N, CA, C and O atoms as a printed pandas DataFrame, in Angstrom:
     atom_number atom_name residue_name chain_id  residue_number  x_coord  y_coord  z_coord
0              1         N          MET        A               1   96.390   99.548  107.048
1              2        CA          MET        A               1   96.317  100.513  108.100
2              3         C          MET        A               1   97.724  100.115  108.813
3              4         O          MET        A               1   98.345  101.087  109.243
4              5         N          LEU        A               2   98.222   99.063  108.975
5              6        CA          LEU        A               2   99.421   98.813  109.790
6              7         C          LEU        A               2  100.460   99.392  109.071
7              8         O          LEU        A               2  101.307  100.063  109.661
8              9         N          GLU        A               3  100.507   99.195  107.719
9             10        CA          GLU        A               3  101.579   99.723  106.959
10            11         C          GLU        A               3  101.697  101.297  106.980
11            12         O          GLU        A               3  102.793  101.848  106.882
12            13         N          ILE        A               4  100.476  102.014  107.117
13            14        CA          ILE        A               4  100.409  103.485  107.218
14            15         C          ILE        A               4  100.988  103.755  108.459
15            16         O          ILE        A               4  101.790  104.688  108.496
16            17         N          TYR        A               5  100.719  103.052  109.618
17            18        CA          TYR        A               5  101.286  103.551  111.021
18            19         C          TYR        A               5  102.657  103.047  111.279
19            20         O          TYR        A               5  103.193  103.308  112.356
20            21         N          TRP        A               6  103.281  102.328  110.354
21            22        CA          TRP        A               6  104.506  101.478  110.712
22            23         C          TRP        A               6  105.543  102.627  110.947
23            24         O          TRP        A               6  106.320  102.470  111.889
24            25         N          GLN        A               7  105.618  103.506  110.366
25            26        CA          GLN        A               7  106.846  104.627  110.549
26            27         C          GLN        A               7  106.184  105.511  111.749
27            28         O          GLN        A               7  107.037  106.075  112.434
28            29         N          GLN        A               8  105.083  105.700  112.067
29            30        CA          GLN        A               8  104.429  106.622  112.974
30            31         C          GLN        A               8  104.963  106.216  114.385
31            32         O          GLN        A               8  105.079  107.066  115.268
32            33         N          VAL        A               9  105.244  105.072  114.558
33            34        CA          VAL        A               9  105.508  104.506  116.204
34            35         C          VAL        A               9  107.029  104.735  116.415
35            36         O          VAL        A               9  107.497  104.607  117.547
36            37         N          LEU        A              10  107.666  105.006  115.564
37            38        CA          LEU        A              10  109.268  105.189  115.938
38            39         C          LEU        A              10  109.226  106.570  116.612
39            40         O          LEU        A              10  108.446  107.483  116.338
40            41         N          PRO        A              11  110.272  106.566  117.611
41            42        CA          PRO        A              11  110.397  107.910  118.389
42            43         C          PRO        A              11  110.913  108.931  117.414
43            44         O          PRO        A              11  111.686  108.600  116.516
44            45         N          PHE        A              12  110.523  110.093  117.566
45            46        CA          PHE        A              12  110.983  111.194  117.015
46            47         C          PHE        A              12  111.789  112.123  117.758
47            48         O          PHE        A              12  111.253  112.793  118.640
48            49         N          GLU        A              13  113.083  112.247  117.491
49            50        CA          GLU        A              13  114.063  113.007  118.390
50            51         C          GLU        A              13  113.896  112.547  119.819
51            52         O          GLU        A              13  113.899  113.373  120.732
52            53         N          GLY        A              14  113.760  111.341  120.024
53            54        CA          GLY        A              14  113.625  110.677  121.374
54            55         C          GLY        A              14  112.323  110.602  122.013
55            56         O          GLY        A              14  112.161  110.035  123.094
56            57         N          GLU        A              15  111.393  111.166  121.358
57            58        CA          GLU        A              15  109.979  111.346  121.978
58            59         C          GLU        A              15  108.991  110.290  121.211
59            60         O          GLU        A              15  109.101  110.031  120.012
60            61         N          GLU        A              16  108.111  109.778  121.991
61            62        CA          GLU        A              16  107.249  109.071  121.333
62            63         C          GLU        A              16  105.925  109.797  120.859
63            64         O          GLU        A              16  105.190  110.345  121.681
64            65         N          LEU        A              17  105.667  109.782  119.608
65            66        CA          LEU        A              17  104.464  110.645  119.121
66            67         C          LEU        A              17  103.182  110.089  119.603
67            68         O          LEU        A              17  103.069  108.928  119.999
68            69         N          ARG        A              18  102.230  110.942  119.561
69            70        CA          ARG        A              18  100.766  110.608  120.167
70            71         C          ARG        A              18  100.033  110.919  118.983
71            72         O          ARG        A              18  100.375  111.804  118.199
72            73         N          GLN        A              19   98.982  110.166  118.844
73            74        CA          GLN        A              19   97.999  110.294  117.967
74            75         C          GLN        A              19   96.849  111.167  118.298
75            76         O          GLN        A              19   96.216  111.796  117.450
76            77         N          SER        A              20   96.590  111.178  119.673
77            78        CA          SER        A              20   95.370  111.903  120.260
78            79         C          SER        A              20   95.729  112.182  121.789
79            80         O          SER        A              20   96.833  111.984  122.297
80            81         N          THR        A              21   94.531  112.708  122.468
81            82        CA          THR        A              21   94.783  112.878  123.792
82            83         C          THR        A              21   94.290  111.722  124.575
83            84         O          THR        A              21   94.437  111.699  125.797
84            85         N          GLN        A              22   93.708  110.756  123.925
85            86        CA          GLN        A              22   93.190  109.517  124.416
86            87         C          GLN        A              22   94.332  108.750  125.133
87            88         O          GLN        A              22   95.445  108.801  124.610
88            89         N          PRO        A              23   94.192  108.153  126.102
89            90        CA          PRO        A              23   95.190  107.456  126.855
90            91         C          PRO        A              23   95.942  106.246  126.146
91            92         O          PRO        A              23   97.139  105.959  126.178
92            93         N          VAL        A              24   94.925  105.648  125.525
93            94        CA          VAL        A              24   95.304  104.442  124.675
94            95         C          VAL        A              24   94.949  104.602  123.120
95            96         O          VAL        A              24   93.762  104.711  122.813
96            97         N          ALA        A              25   95.905  104.619  122.163
97            98        CA          ALA        A              25   95.634  104.697  120.857
98            99         C          ALA        A              25   96.028  103.311  120.250
99           100         O          ALA        A              25   97.136  102.994  119.817
100          101         N          ALA        A              26   94.874  102.535  120.305
101          102        CA          ALA        A              26   94.925  101.036  119.973
102          103         C          ALA        A              26   95.773  100.797  118.646
103          104         O          ALA        A              26   96.600   99.887  118.685
104          105         N          ILE        A              27   95.652  101.459  117.600
105          106        CA          ILE        A              27   96.350  100.988  116.442
106          107         C          ILE        A              27   97.945  101.301  116.641
107          108         O          ILE        A              27   98.781  100.431  116.398
108          109         N          LEU        A              28   98.242  102.383  117.022
109          110        CA          LEU        A              28   99.600  102.683  117.609
110          111         C          LEU        A              28  100.292  101.815  118.455
111          112         O          LEU        A              28  101.465  101.469  118.323
112          113         N          ARG        A              29   99.417  101.438  119.438
113          114        CA          ARG        A              29   99.956  100.354  120.457
114          115         C          ARG        A              29  100.197   99.116  119.815
115          116         O          ARG        A              29  101.229   98.499  120.081
116          117         N          GLU        A              30   99.262   98.618  118.892
117          118        CA          GLU        A              30   99.529   97.331  118.147
118          119         C          GLU        A              30  100.835   97.456  117.143
119          120         O          GLU        A              30  101.763   96.648  117.140
120          121         N          ALA        A              31  100.752   98.429  116.430
121          122        CA          ALA        A              31  102.021   98.724  115.563
122          123         C          ALA        A              31  103.382   98.576  116.369
123          124         O          ALA        A              31  104.336   97.907  115.973
124          125         N          ALA        A              32  103.334   99.361  117.663
125          126        CA          ALA        A              32  104.685   99.314  118.366
126          127         C          ALA        A              32  104.913   97.980  118.876
127          128         O          ALA        A              32  106.083   97.597  118.903
128          129         N          GLY        A              33  103.901   97.118  119.330
129          130        CA          GLY        A              33  104.094   95.815  119.809
130          131         C          GLY        A              33  104.611   94.903  118.757
131          132         O          GLY        A              33  105.265   93.934  119.143
132          133         N          LEU        A              34  104.427   95.060  117.556
133          134        CA          LEU        A              34  104.900   94.275  116.495
134          135         C          LEU        A              34  106.260   94.632  116.319
135          136         O          LEU        A              34  107.100   93.737  116.232
136          137         N          ARG        A              35  106.640   96.037  116.244
137          138        CA          ARG        A              35  107.981   96.379  116.133
138          139         C          ARG        A              35  108.911   95.798  117.355
139          140         O          ARG        A              35  110.063   95.437  117.117
140          141         N          ALA        A              36  108.415   95.734  118.528
141          142        CA          ALA        A              36  109.115   95.231  119.673
142          143         C          ALA        A              36  109.223   93.658  119.548
143          144         O          ALA        A              36  110.283   93.072  119.768
144          145         N          ALA        A              37  108.190   93.084  119.223
145          146        CA          ALA        A              37  108.274   91.714  118.998
146          147         C          ALA        A              37  109.156   91.166  117.886
147          148         O          ALA        A              37  109.775   90.113  118.032
148          149         N          SER        A              38  109.204   91.862  116.820
149          150        CA          SER        A              38  110.240   91.398  115.734
150          151         C          SER        A              38  111.365   92.167  115.606
151          152         O          SER        A              38  112.002   92.299  114.561
152          153         N          ASN        A              39  111.681   92.811  116.941
153          154        CA          ASN        A              39  113.028   93.549  116.993
154          155         C          ASN        A              39  113.352   94.510  115.804
155          156         O          ASN        A              39  114.449   94.556  115.247
156          157         N          ALA        A              40  112.319   95.233  115.500
157          158        CA          ALA        A              40  112.281   96.305  114.424
158          159         C          ALA        A              40  112.326   97.529  114.966
159          160         O          ALA        A              40  111.496   98.319  114.517
160          161         N          THR        A              41  113.147   97.973  115.913
161          162        CA          THR        A              41  113.184   99.353  116.493
162          163         C          THR        A              41  113.895  100.259  115.662
163          164         O          THR        A              41  113.944  101.451  115.967
164          165         N          ASN        A              42  114.521   99.765  114.517
165          166        CA          ASN        A              42  115.309  100.699  113.578
166          167         C          ASN        A              42  114.292  100.959  112.537
167          168         O          ASN        A              42  113.554  100.045  112.169
168          169         N          GLN        A              43  114.206  102.174  112.028
169          170        CA          GLN        A              43  113.382  102.729  110.916
170          171         C          GLN        A              43  113.526  102.136  109.718
171          172         O          GLN        A              43  112.548  102.154  108.970
172          173         N          ARG        A              44  114.594  101.574  109.333
173          174        CA          ARG        A              44  114.922  100.849  108.027
174          175         C          ARG        A              44  114.350   99.458  108.139
175          176         O          ARG        A              44  114.399   98.831  107.081
176          177         N          VAL        A              45  113.848   98.859  109.113
177          178        CA          VAL        A              45  113.239   97.595  109.076
178          179         C          VAL        A              45  111.882   97.602  108.506
179          180         O          VAL        A              45  111.016   98.251  109.093
180          181         N          ALA        A              46  111.581   96.926  107.378
181          182        CA          ALA        A              46  110.431   97.131  106.723
182          183         C          ALA        A              46  109.328   96.251  107.423
183          184         O          ALA        A              46  109.622   95.298  108.145
184          185         N          LEU        A              47  108.085   96.629  107.164
185          186        CA          LEU        A              47  107.049   95.713  107.714
186          187         C          LEU        A              47  107.013   94.397  107.238
187          188         O          LEU        A              47  106.582   93.531  108.000
188          189         N          ALA        A              48  107.407   94.079  106.064
189          190        CA          ALA        A              48  107.445   92.739  105.322
190          191         C          ALA        A              48  108.586   91.920  106.267
191          192         O          ALA        A              48  108.500   90.703  106.428
192          193         N          VAL        A              49  109.499   92.607  106.780
193          194        CA          VAL        A              49  110.573   91.854  107.491
194          195         C          VAL        A              49  110.048   91.489  108.909
195          196         O          VAL        A              49  110.239   90.400  109.451
196          197         N          ALA        A              50  109.385   92.499  109.422
197          198        CA          ALA        A              50  108.878   92.311  110.751
198          199         C          ALA        A              50  107.694   91.143  110.674
199          200         O          ALA        A              50  107.496   90.385  111.624
200          201         N          ARG        A              51  107.012   91.090  109.569
201          202        CA          ARG        A              51  105.886   89.838  109.400
202          203         C          ARG        A              51  106.799   88.561  109.416
203          204         O          ARG        A              51  106.394   87.573  110.028
204          205         N          LEU        A              52  108.038   88.533  108.760
205          206        CA          LEU        A              52  108.753   87.327  108.541
206          207         C          LEU        A              52  109.341   86.885  109.970
207          208         O          LEU        A              52  109.410   85.722  110.369
208          209         N          ARG        A              53  109.720   87.950  110.613
209          210        CA          ARG        A              53  110.339   87.664  112.113
210          211         C          ARG        A              53  109.345   87.182  113.226
211          212         O          ARG        A              53  109.613   86.384  114.124
212          213         N          ALA        A              54  108.123   87.826  112.999
213          214        CA          ALA        A              54  107.313   87.368  114.052
214          215         C          ALA        A              54  105.730   87.157  113.439
215          216         O          ALA        A              54  104.800   87.912  113.722
216          217         N          PRO        A              55  105.630   86.030  112.585
217          218        CA          PRO        A              55  104.415   85.888  112.016
218          219         C          PRO        A              55  103.161   85.792  112.882
219          220         O          PRO        A              55  102.073   86.195  112.471
220          221         N          ALA        A              56  103.317   85.307  113.962
221          222        CA          ALA        A              56  102.158   85.098  114.914
222          223         C          ALA        A              56  101.615   86.347  115.430
223          224         O          ALA        A              56  100.414   86.604  115.513
224          225         N          VAL        A              57  102.559   87.094  115.765
225          226        CA          VAL        A              57  102.242   88.459  116.400
226          227         C          VAL        A              57  101.807   89.244  115.163
227          228         O          VAL        A              57  100.814   89.936  115.388
228          229         N          TYR        A              58  102.227   89.314  114.063
229          230        CA          TYR        A              58  101.828   90.159  112.880
230          231         C          TYR        A              58  100.309   89.743  112.776
231          232         O          TYR        A              58   99.454   90.629  112.812
232          233         N          ASP        A              59   99.946   88.396  112.647
233          234        CA          ASP        A              59   98.543   88.101  112.490
234          235         C          ASP        A              59   97.755   88.483  113.748
235          236         O          ASP        A              59   96.613   88.907  113.570
236          237         N          THR        A              60   98.163   88.397  114.833
237          238        CA          THR        A              60   97.354   88.843  115.986
238          239         C          THR        A              60   97.117   90.438  115.891
239          240         O          THR        A              60   96.056   90.975  116.211
240          241         N          VAL        A              61   98.325   91.161  115.375
241          242        CA          VAL        A              61   98.175   92.644  115.238
242          243         C          VAL        A              61   97.178   93.060  114.181
243          244         O          VAL        A              61   96.426   94.016  114.370
244          245         N          VAL        A              62   97.168   92.349  113.069
245          246        CA          VAL        A              62   96.243   92.557  111.911
246          247         C          VAL        A              62   94.797   92.385  112.280
247          248         O          VAL        A              62   93.910   93.138  111.878
248          249         N          THR        A              63   94.600   91.309  113.101
249          250        CA          THR        A              63   93.266   90.968  113.573
250          251         C          THR        A              63   92.771   92.154  114.618
251          252         O          THR        A              63   91.653   92.641  114.451
252          253         N          ALA        A              64   93.574   92.587  115.639
253          254        CA          ALA        A              64   93.425   93.511  116.507
254          255         C          ALA        A              64   93.094   94.858  115.920
255          256         O          ALA        A              64   92.189   95.551  116.385
256          257         N          ILE        A              65   93.878   95.243  114.831
257          258        CA          ILE        A              65   93.713   96.476  114.181
258          259         C          ILE        A              65   92.202   96.487  113.471
259          260         O          ILE        A              65   91.383   97.398  113.592
260          261         N          GLY        A              66   92.043   95.360  112.764
261          262        CA          GLY        A              66   90.685   95.246  111.969
262          263         C          GLY        A              66   89.480   95.167  113.120
263          264         O          GLY        A              66   88.381   95.617  112.794
264          265         N          LEU        A              67   89.628   94.682  114.275
265          266        CA          LEU        A              67   88.595   94.905  115.135
266          267         C          LEU        A              67   88.439   96.226  115.640
267          268         O          LEU        A              67   87.326   96.733  115.773
268          269         N          THR        A              68   89.559   96.842  115.944
269          270        CA          THR        A              68   89.469   98.377  116.365
270          271         C          THR        A              68   88.876   99.056  115.062
271          272         O          THR        A              68   88.031   99.875  115.423
272          273         N          LEU        A              69   88.970   99.034  114.021
273          274        CA          LEU        A              69   88.363   99.777  112.940
274          275         C          LEU        A              69   86.989   99.336  112.712
275          276         O          LEU        A              69   86.210  100.174  112.258
276          277         N          ALA        A              70   86.564   98.153  112.954
277          278        CA          ALA        A              70   85.103   97.756  112.774
278          279         C          ALA        A              70   84.380   98.118  113.994
279          280         O          ALA        A              70   83.219   98.506  113.871
280          281         N          ARG        A              71   84.917   98.044  115.169
281          282        CA          ARG        A              71   84.121   98.411  116.262
282          283         C          ARG        A              71   84.011   99.944  116.442
283          284         O          ARG        A              71   82.987  100.308  117.021
284          285         N          GLN        A              72   84.873  100.910  116.055
285          286        CA          GLN        A              72   85.011  102.359  116.173
286          287         C          GLN        A              72   84.448  103.102  114.966
287          288         O          GLN        A              72   83.249  103.377  114.908
288          289         N          PRO        A              73   85.234  103.399  114.087
289          290        CA          PRO        A              73   84.977  104.277  113.028
290          291         C          PRO        A              73   83.972  103.714  111.983
291          292         O          PRO        A              73   83.074  104.411  111.511
292          293         N          LEU        A              74   84.161  102.490  111.669
293          294        CA          LEU        A              74   83.321  101.875  110.607
294          295         C          LEU        A              74   81.967  101.730  111.150
295          296         O          LEU        A              74   81.000  102.057  110.463
296          297         N          TYR        A              75   81.825  101.242  112.389
297          298        CA          TYR        A              75   80.506  100.892  112.942
298          299         C          TYR        A              75   79.692  102.242  113.148
299          300         O          TYR        A              75   78.492  102.261  112.873
300          301         N          ARG        A              76   80.371  103.418  113.652
301          302        CA          ARG        A              76   79.731  104.619  113.964
302          303         C          ARG        A              76   79.555  105.643  112.646
303          304         O          ARG        A              76   78.769  106.587  112.712
304          305         N          LEU        A              77   80.304  105.393  111.515
305          306        CA          LEU        A              77   80.467  106.265  110.603
306          307         C          LEU        A              77   79.137  106.796  109.891
307          308         O          LEU        A              77   78.996  107.978  109.579
308          309         N          GLN        A              78   78.292  105.928  109.694
309          310        CA          GLN        A              78   77.052  106.120  109.067
310          311         C          GLN        A              78   75.789  106.397  109.991
311          312         O          GLN        A              78   74.665  106.607  109.536
312          313         N          ARG        A              79   76.081  106.375  111.233
313          314        CA          ARG        A              79   74.960  106.535  112.384
314          315         C          ARG        A              79   74.906  108.121  112.848
315          316         O          ARG        A              79   75.617  108.588  113.738
316          317         N          ILE        A              80   74.130  108.712  112.237
317          318        CA          ILE        A              80   74.061  110.140  112.792
318          319         C          ILE        A              80   73.345  110.012  114.121
319          320         O          ILE        A              80   72.388  109.249  114.257
320          321         N          GLY        A              81   73.804  110.746  115.068
321          322        CA          GLY        A              81   73.227  110.731  116.257
322          323         C          GLY        A              81   73.296  109.388  117.127
323          324         O          GLY        A              81   72.619  109.165  118.130
324          325         N          GLY        A              82   74.189  108.584  116.581
325          326        CA          GLY        A              82   74.403  107.151  117.312
326          327         C          GLY        A              82   73.319  106.223  116.868
327          328         O          GLY        A              82   73.414  105.045  117.212
328          329         N          GLN        A              83   72.216  106.638  116.087
329          330        CA          GLN        A              83   71.153  105.748  115.714
330          331         C          GLN        A              83   71.407  105.142  114.408
331          332         O          GLN        A              83   71.879  105.838  113.509
332          333         N          PRO        A              84   71.124  103.856  114.217
333          334        CA          PRO        A              84   71.107  103.224  112.906
334          335         C          PRO        A              84   70.074  103.891  111.977
335          336         O          PRO        A              84   68.951  104.236  112.345
336          337         N          GLY        A              85   70.564  104.035  110.752
337          338        CA          GLY        A              85   69.824  104.509  109.716
338          339         C          GLY        A              85   69.847  103.945  108.472
339          340         O          GLY        A              85   69.856  102.714  108.477
340          341         N          HIS        A              86   69.858  104.499  107.384
341          342        CA          HIS        A              86   69.924  103.986  106.105
342          343         C          HIS        A              86   71.294  104.035  105.785
343          344         O          HIS        A              86   71.797  105.155  105.697
344          345         N          PRO        A              87   72.133  102.852  105.557
345          346        CA          PRO        A              87   73.661  103.077  105.082
346          347         C          PRO        A              87   73.689  103.713  103.740
347          348         O          PRO        A              87   72.868  103.486  102.851
348          349         N          PHE        A              88   74.621  104.465  103.668
349          350        CA          PHE        A              88   74.626  105.105  102.376
350          351         C          PHE        A              88   76.203  104.994  101.870
351          352         O          PHE        A              88   76.546  105.534  100.818
352          353         N          LEU        A              89   76.976  104.381  102.552
353          354        CA          LEU        A              89   78.377  103.979  102.096
354          355         C          LEU        A              89   78.792  102.475  101.788
355          356         O          LEU        A              89   79.460  101.975  100.883
356          357         N          TYR        A              90   78.105  101.926  102.945
357          358        CA          TYR        A              90   78.239  100.292  102.896
358          359         C          TYR        A              90   77.338   99.650  103.815
359          360         O          TYR        A              90   76.713  100.289  104.661
360          361         N          ASP        A              91   77.261   98.530  103.687
361          362        CA          ASP        A              91   76.306   97.700  104.580
362          363         C          ASP        A              91   77.058   97.545  105.902
363          364         O          ASP        A              91   78.141   96.964  105.968
364          365         N          ASP        A              92   76.418   98.108  106.981
365          366        CA          ASP        A              92   77.031   98.126  108.218
366          367         C          ASP        A              92   76.126   97.125  109.140
367          368         O          ASP        A              92   76.314   97.132  110.356
368          369         N          SER        A              93   75.290   96.391  108.649
369          370        CA          SER        A              93   74.275   95.562  109.478
370          371         C          SER        A              93   75.093   94.476  110.384
371          372         O          SER        A              93   74.549   93.960  111.361
372          373         N          TRP        A              94   76.183   94.220  110.075
373          374        CA          TRP        A              94   76.940   93.072  110.779
374          375         C          TRP        A              94   78.015   93.823  111.756
375          376         O          TRP        A              94   78.610   93.164  112.609
376          377         N          LEU        A              95   78.230   95.148  111.610
377          378        CA          LEU        A              95   79.187   95.723  112.646
378          379         C          LEU        A              95   78.547   96.191  113.826
379          380         O          LEU        A              95   77.451   96.747  113.753
380          381         N          HIS        A              96   79.214   95.992  115.053
381          382        CA          HIS        A              96   78.832   96.519  116.435
382          383         C          HIS        A              96   80.099   96.693  117.117
383          384         O          HIS        A              96   81.198   96.325  116.703
384          385         N          ASP        A              97   79.815   97.341  118.298
385          386        CA          ASP        A              97   81.037   97.556  119.154
386          387         C          ASP        A              97   81.552   96.487  120.011
387          388         O          ASP        A              97   82.508   96.654  120.768
388          389         N          SER        A              98   80.867   95.311  119.875
389          390        CA          SER        A              98   81.467   94.117  120.365
390          391         C          SER        A              98   81.839   92.933  119.538
391          392         O          SER        A              98   81.929   91.774  119.945
392          393         N          LEU        A              99   82.053   93.385  118.275
393          394        CA          LEU        A              99   82.339   92.405  117.239
394          395         C          LEU        A              99   83.604   91.579  117.638
395          396         O          LEU        A              99   84.637   92.083  118.079
396          397         N          SER        A             100   83.386   90.210  117.421
397          398        CA          SER        A             100   84.284   89.298  117.832
398          399         C          SER        A             100   85.369   89.037  116.704
399          400         O          SER        A             100   85.058   89.404  115.571
400          401         N          PRO        A             101   86.433   88.528  116.862
401          402        CA          PRO        A             101   87.466   88.102  115.760
402          403         C          PRO        A             101   86.646   87.234  114.826
403          404         O          PRO        A             101   86.695   87.445  113.614
404          405         N          ALA        A             102   85.922   86.304  115.313
405          406        CA          ALA        A             102   85.287   85.337  114.341
406          407         C          ALA        A             102   84.281   85.872  113.424
407          408         O          ALA        A             102   84.167   85.540  112.245
408          409         N          GLN        A             103   83.478   86.818  114.114
409          410        CA          GLN        A             103   82.464   87.701  113.382
410          411         C          GLN        A             103   83.220   88.480  112.190
411          412         O          GLN        A             103   82.753   88.572  111.055
412          413         N          LEU        A             104   84.332   88.976  112.560
413          414        CA          LEU        A             104   85.174   89.872  111.505
414          415         C          LEU        A             104   85.613   88.891  110.518
415          416         O          LEU        A             104   85.498   89.168  109.324
416          417         N          ALA        A             105   86.141   87.691  110.918
417          418        CA          ALA        A             105   86.838   86.950  109.915
418          419         C          ALA        A             105   85.669   86.443  108.951
419          420         O          ALA        A             105   85.982   86.244  107.777
420          421         N          ALA        A             106   84.364   86.218  109.341
421          422        CA          ALA        A             106   83.385   85.752  108.531
422          423         C          ALA        A             106   82.889   86.736  107.437
423          424         O          ALA        A             106   82.008   86.392  106.649
424          425         N          HIS        A             107   83.489   88.019  107.396
425          426        CA          HIS        A             107   83.212   88.896  106.412
426          427         C          HIS        A             107   84.465   89.259  105.659
427          428         O          HIS        A             107   85.499   89.100  106.309
428          429         N          CYS        A             108   84.605   89.739  104.355
429          430        CA          CYS        A             108   85.516   89.848  103.746
430          431         C          CYS        A             108   85.835   91.493  103.646
431          432         O          CYS        A             108   86.330   92.031  102.655
432          433         N          GLY        A             109   85.485   92.106  104.761
433          434        CA          GLY        A             109   85.841   93.512  104.909
434          435         C          GLY        A             109   84.651   94.177  104.461
435          436         O          GLY        A             109   83.642   93.556  104.127
436          437         N          VAL        A             110   84.755   95.503  104.445
437          438        CA          VAL        A             110   83.429   96.363  104.074
438          439         C          VAL        A             110   83.457   96.586  102.596
439          440         O          VAL        A             110   84.474   97.069  102.099
440          441         N          GLU        A             111   82.525   96.307  101.923
441          442        CA          GLU        A             111   82.347   96.617  100.526
442          443         C          GLU        A             111   81.344   97.928  100.204
443          444         O          GLU        A             111   80.167   97.994  100.558
444          445         N          LEU        A             112   82.028   98.885   99.504
445          446        CA          LEU        A             112   81.192  100.065   99.300
446          447         C          LEU        A             112   79.853   99.605   98.458
447          448         O          LEU        A             112   79.860   98.752   97.570
448          449         N          LEU        A             113   78.918  100.203   98.829
449          450        CA          LEU        A             113   77.507  100.142   97.930
450          451         C          LEU        A             113   77.764  100.509   96.486
451          452         O          LEU        A             113   78.793  101.111   96.180
452          453         N          PRO        A             114   76.866  100.167   95.598
453          454        CA          PRO        A             114   76.993  100.567   94.241
454          455         C          PRO        A             114   77.058  102.134   93.988
455          456         O          PRO        A             114   76.233  102.901   94.484
456          457         N          GLY        A             115   77.948  102.485   93.296
457          458        CA          GLY        A             115   77.981  104.014   92.879
458          459         C          GLY        A             115   78.814  104.907   94.046
459          460         O          GLY        A             115   79.142  106.087   93.923
460          461         N          VAL        A             116   79.042  104.127   95.088
461          462        CA          VAL        A             116   79.691  104.988   96.080
462          463         C          VAL        A             116   81.295  105.447   95.608
463          464         O          VAL        A             116   81.682  106.615   95.651
464          465         N          ALA        A             117   82.040  104.425   95.206
465          466        CA          ALA        A             117   83.288  104.582   94.734
466          467         C          ALA        A             117   83.424  105.882   93.696
467          468         O          ALA        A             117   84.141  106.880   93.769
468          469         N          TRP        A             118   82.494  105.487   92.752
469          470        CA          TRP        A             118   82.417  106.518   91.640
470          471         C          TRP        A             118   82.217  107.977   92.229
471          472         O          TRP        A             118   82.965  108.897   91.898
472          473         N          SER        A             119   81.196  108.135   93.095
473          474        CA          SER        A             119   80.866  109.431   93.597
474          475         C          SER        A             119   81.902  109.989   94.553
475          476         O          SER        A             119   82.168  111.191   94.550
476          477         N          LEU        A             120   82.485  109.134   95.367
477          478        CA          LEU        A             120   83.700  109.640   95.984
478          479         C          LEU        A             120   84.981  110.221   95.070
479          480         O          LEU        A             120   85.668  111.229   95.236
480          481         N          ALA        A             121   85.018  109.383   94.241
481          482        CA          ALA        A             121   86.043  109.873   93.241
482          483         C          ALA        A             121   85.774  111.111   92.438
483          484         O          ALA        A             121   86.672  111.894   92.128
484          485         N          ARG        A             122   84.478  111.273   92.101
485          486        CA          ARG        A             122   84.065  112.369   91.342
486          487         C          ARG        A             122   83.916  113.615   92.321
487          488         O          ARG        A             122   83.995  114.743   91.835
488          489         N          LEU        A             123   83.731  113.466   93.517
489          490        CA          LEU        A             123   83.728  114.630   94.548
490          491         C          LEU        A             123   85.023  114.733   95.270
491          492         O          LEU        A             123   85.140  115.376   96.313
492          493         N          SER        A             124   85.973  114.101   94.707
493          494        CA          SER        A             124   87.417  114.279   95.495
494          495         C          SER        A             124   87.885  115.650   95.638
495          496         O          SER        A             124   88.498  116.000   96.646
496          497         N          GLY        A             125   87.641  116.393   94.736
497          498        CA          GLY        A             125   88.142  117.672   94.603
498          499         C          GLY        A             125   87.496  118.523   95.894
499          500         O          GLY        A             125   88.172  119.386   96.454
500          501         N          LEU        A             126   86.168  118.216   96.308
501          502        CA          LEU        A             126   85.573  118.871   97.283
502          503         C          LEU        A             126   85.984  118.133   98.608
503          504         O          LEU        A             126   86.034  118.836   99.617
504          505         N          LEU        A             127   86.290  116.774   98.725
505          506        CA          LEU        A             127   86.559  115.953   99.909
506          507         C          LEU        A             127   87.823  116.202  100.538
507          508         O          LEU        A             127   87.965  116.321  101.755
508          509         N          LYS        A             128   88.871  116.289   99.563
509          510        CA          LYS        A             128   90.275  116.308   99.980
510          511         C          LYS        A             128   90.573  117.526  100.838
511          512         O          LYS        A             128   91.250  117.407  101.859
512          513         N          PRO        A             129   90.080  118.698  100.442
513          514        CA          PRO        A             129   90.506  119.826  101.332
514          515         C          PRO        A             129   89.759  119.731  102.860
515          516         O          PRO        A             129   90.178  120.352  103.836
516          517         N          SER        A             130   88.576  118.836  102.877
517          518        CA          SER        A             130   87.683  118.887  103.991
518          519         C          SER        A             130   88.392  117.911  104.942
519          520         O          SER        A             130   88.454  118.111  106.155
520          521         N          LEU        A             131   88.965  116.760  104.276
521          522        CA          LEU        A             131   89.545  115.735  105.089
522          523         C          LEU        A             131   90.916  116.099  105.573
523          524         O          LEU        A             131   91.547  115.318  106.285
């Protein structure tokens, strides 16, 4: 996710781009913080270089982005009307909106349930235009 947003946090024609109308876009803020900490304000500075320049900040940013994703979209994605139901994409039993860094580290990410990847690939022609 950080790599995807790495270029997005650079000013465009002198203006800072916004992701939404929300006052704080956590992932953009984290990526911009790593750019500042690693002196990577030039668009030609690769993320790998920033990681070498500021390894502790990089690790902190990756954890913060992981927490943001786990607490927001991943935790709520399968909950229709905000209520827990039957997971259909991945096991979300360990996800919640106050997940700690230690709880996140105890899991190796989200693993799709059997058949989900195949189904998403099979339906990609329908999903891509919608997404």
